[in-house]
Structures are given as C-alpha cells and as structure tokens.
N, C-alpha and C positions, 0 to 999 in steps of 0.2 A: 818803910818808905824806900822806893826804888830810886837809885841815883842815875841810872842809865849808863853805867860804866860796866863794860864787859871785861872779863879777865882771861878769856880763852876763845880763840877763833879757830874754826875748823871747816875745811872745804874738801871735796873729793878731788883726787888727782885726775886731770883730764886725759892722762895716758891710759886710764882704766886698767892699770895693772892690778893683779890680785895679791893680797897679803899672803905670804907663804904659810902662815899658821892658821889664820882665821878664814881664808878664802874670800874675805870681803874686799871691796875696792879699797885701794890704798888711800889714806887721807893725808892731807898736808895741813899743818896748823900754824897759827900765829903769824909771824912775819913772812913765812914762805907762802902761806895762803893769801895774804894781802898783796904780796909782790906779784903773784900770778894774776890776781884779780885786777890790779892796776894795769898790768900789761895787756890783759884781755880787753879791758875797757878801751884803752887807747887804740888797739889794733882792730877793734870792731868798727865796721862801717855803719854810718847812719842808715836806718831802715833795714839793717841786716837781721835784727831780732824781731820776730813776728809780732809779739804783743807789746813791744815798747819801741816805737819808731823814733823816739828822741834819744835813745841810748846809742852811744858811739861817737866817733869823731871823723873828721875829714882828713886825717893824717896821711892816709895812703894816697889821697887825691893830690896832696901837695908835693909828693916826691918829684914829679916832673915839672913843677912850677917853682923851681928854686931860683927866683930872680933877685931876691934881696932880703934885707932884714924885715921888711913889712910882712912877708909870709911867715917868717920865724915868730914874730911878735903875735901875729894873728893866731897861729897854731898854739903858742904858749898860753894865750888867753883861753882858747877853746879847751885845751887839756885841763887847765886850772878849773874852769867851770864844770867840765864833765866830772872830774873827781870830787868836787864839792857837792855835786848833785847826786851822784850814784855810788860813791864809796864813802859811806859815813863812818867807817872804822878808822879813817885817817884824817889828819889835819895837814894840808899841803903847805909847805914852806915856800918852795920855789919850783918853777918849771923852766927848764932851759932847752931850747931847740937850736941845734946848729945844722945848717944845711951843708951838704957836700955835693955840689952840683956835678963835679967830674965823675963821681961814683954813683950818682942818683940815690943818695942816702940821706936820711934824717937821723942825726944823733940826738937822742932825747934823754935828758937827765931830770929826774924828779926827786926832790928832797921832801920828806914828810915825817910826821910823828904819828905813832899809833896811839889812838885814844884808848885809855883804859889799861894799858900795859906799861910797866916801868922799864921801857927799853930806850936806848939812845936813838937819836934821829936816824932814820933810814935813808939811804941813797940808792936809787934804782937807775941804772943806765942800760939802755938798749938801742939798737939800730933798726930803723925801718928801711927795708929795701923793697923794690918792686919784685913781684913774683916772676915777671918776665921782663927782659930788657930788650 
C-alpha cells in the first residue's frame, strides 16, 4: 500500500556543471533541490513555459508597480497558489512580500515544510530585481 510519501528528492543543477568523477551533470537533492524549484517557479513569468501556460507568476511585473500593500497582498496570494498547485513536495506556511520602491525590489520570504522528510521548517528569502533599470 503506497502512502505517497517520498524520502528523497533529486533534480539536476541548472548550471549544467559536470561531476568531476562520473562526468554526469551535477545533481542537487532534497532541500536544495526544492529551494531551487521554488525560486524558479516564482521567477518564471506566466506563458514563459511552452507546454504549461498557467505555470509562473506575475512577480516581475509588480516590481515597477510598488504603490502599496495591496500589491504585496496580491502577490503573496499569487505565490501561495502557485506553490500549492505546482510544487507538491512542500506545504507552504507563509509567504511574505515586502516592496522596496526606492530600489525597485521585491523582498520575498517563503516558509514551508517539506513533505515526506523529517526536516525542520525551511525559510527561503530572495530579492527580485528588474533586469534593467
């Protein structure tokens, strides 16, 4: 009887570096793999992936619309829904977005638990900045 609980997660590194001994692409595992996946999901724009037009967020679009807390709340809800739908390896506790209008930045903090691994709660913090200012 399958319980649906995984014990090990593995993804390839997007740097595509080679392992020095095996010459295979370097793999990242468990919390590092999930951390990269969460960041990639939030940074992916909607319609950027060809075969799944619903995947992604409008986070990069909000960088220049930093007018108040309503944008922060809207983006927090969007990220929460995105992760619930597309990253089933985690259970999201909180998403917090803080706008820094003077720097054109969004400070994003995501707290989550990894499903199937006996690890403490994970906190991921990163900053979204425009590619051109």
